[in-house]
N, C-alpha and C positions, 0 to 999 in steps of 0.2 A: 039565485043570482050568483054568478061567478066572481064578480068584483064590484066595488063601488069606487066612485071617483070624486075627488074635490079638486077644482081648478083654482090656481092662484097665479098672479103675475101676468094675466092676459092684458094686452094692450090693443088699441084700435088698429094698429098695423101688425099684421101677422108675422111673427119672427119664425125663423127656421126652428124645427123641433126634432129632437132625437129621443129614442126610447132606451131605457135601461131595464134589462131583465133581472129582476132581484129574486129569482127563484131560490137562490142560496139562503134567503130569509126564512125558508121553511124549516131549517135546522136550528132549533132553539138552543142547542148545545153545539156550537160551531167548532169545526176543525180548522186547520190552518188555511185552506183555500177559501172557506166561507168567510173567515175573518179578513183575509186579504181583499176579497170581493167587497165586503162591507166598507172597509176603510177606503178603498179606491172610489166607490160610489159616493161616500160621505165627502170626500175631498172634492170630487167633481161637482156635487150638488151645492157645496158651500162656496165655491169659487165663482167670482163674478165672470159672466160670459155674455156673448152676444147671440145666444140662442136659448130656447126653452127646452125643458126636459120633461118627458113623461116617464115616471118610474113605477114599475110594477113590483110590489113588495108586500110582505106580511109585517104589519106594524108591531107584532108581538116579538119580533127579533130585536134584541137589545140595541137601542139607539135609532132604529128605523122611524119610529113615530115622530121624531123631531123633523123629519123631512117634509111632513105634511104642510108646514108653515113657511118653508123657504120660498123666497121670490123666484119666479120663473119656473116653478116646479108644479106639475100636475101629478098628484099622488093617486095611484090606482091600487086600492086594497085588494090583494089576492090572498086567500086563506091557505097558503102553502103548508103551514104547520099542521093543518087538519087533513091534508091530502097525503096519500102514499106516493111513492116514486112513479108509479104508472099514471096516475091521474095528472101529476105535475108534468110528466113527459108529454102526455096528450095535449095539455094546455099549451106547452111550449111548441109542439109540432103544428097545432091547428088554430090556436087562438091569438097568441101574442102578435104575430105578424099582421094579421087582418085588423086587430084592434088598433095597433100602432099606426097602421095606414089610415084608418078612419079618423084617428086623432091628428092627422097631418104630419106624422113623422116620416123622415126620409130613410132612416137607418135605425136598427136595433142592435145594442151591444149585449153580448152574452159573456159573462165574466168567468165561467167555469167549464170550459171545453165543449159543453153541449150547444147545439144549434139546430134549428128546424131545417129539415130537408126541403119542405115546401116554403117557397118565398112569398107568395101572395102579393107580389109587386113591391116589395120593400128589400132594401140591402141589409146585410148582416155582417157584423164584426164579432169575432170569437177570440177570446183570450184563452190560450192553451197553456196549461201549467206543466204538462209532461205527457208522454205517450208510453208511460211505464207498462201499460197493459199489453203493448206490443213487445217491448224489450224484456220485461220480466213477468211473463204471464203467470208463473208460479205464485206470485204475490197477490193474485186476485182470484176471486171465486169464478167458476165457469160462467155462472149467470151474469156476473158483473162484466166480465170480459166480453160476453156476447152482447150485452147492452151497449157497451162502448164501441165495439166493432161494427155492429149492425144498425145502431140507432145514431150514435154520436158522430162517428167517422164520416158517414155519407153527408151529413149536414155541414161538417167542417169543410169538406171538399167543395161544397157549393157556396161557402161564404165568400163575400167580396174581399175580405181581409182577415188574416190571422195575425194575432199578436202573440208571440212566443216569449214567455218570461223566464225560460229555463233552458239550459243546454240539454236537459233530458227530454 
């Protein structure tokens, strides 16, 4: 089983739904961007809103387990911390969009530059923190640069919206 779900906050009238890709939660010792992603999602999930949220995350990431009981949130447990980068990337490319669509979501937000190339009938919003891998390639390993250029960049180009949080 790739994930389990618990639904809360459902009403007889179906509200609009969005999905949040919590892939960052696979890093149990977060860096700056994972920390920013957590606090962004935590604020969104705790704020009253007129739509429901499906959040895909690993509850072992500090603070994420509390999201399971928030109103209007369907929490989908994904064991990111058990997976390597390749398996998580495959999940992001081929599973999250289709699953979010099945759950009635119109859009998926990705908070850490990565985004699926394949849309599967759903829109995507990507938050980009920087494109340092283009500007300062010497600061990144060859493998990581290739991953960003050939896996992440094509998905970002196909995203309906990009949110840029940095001049970099």
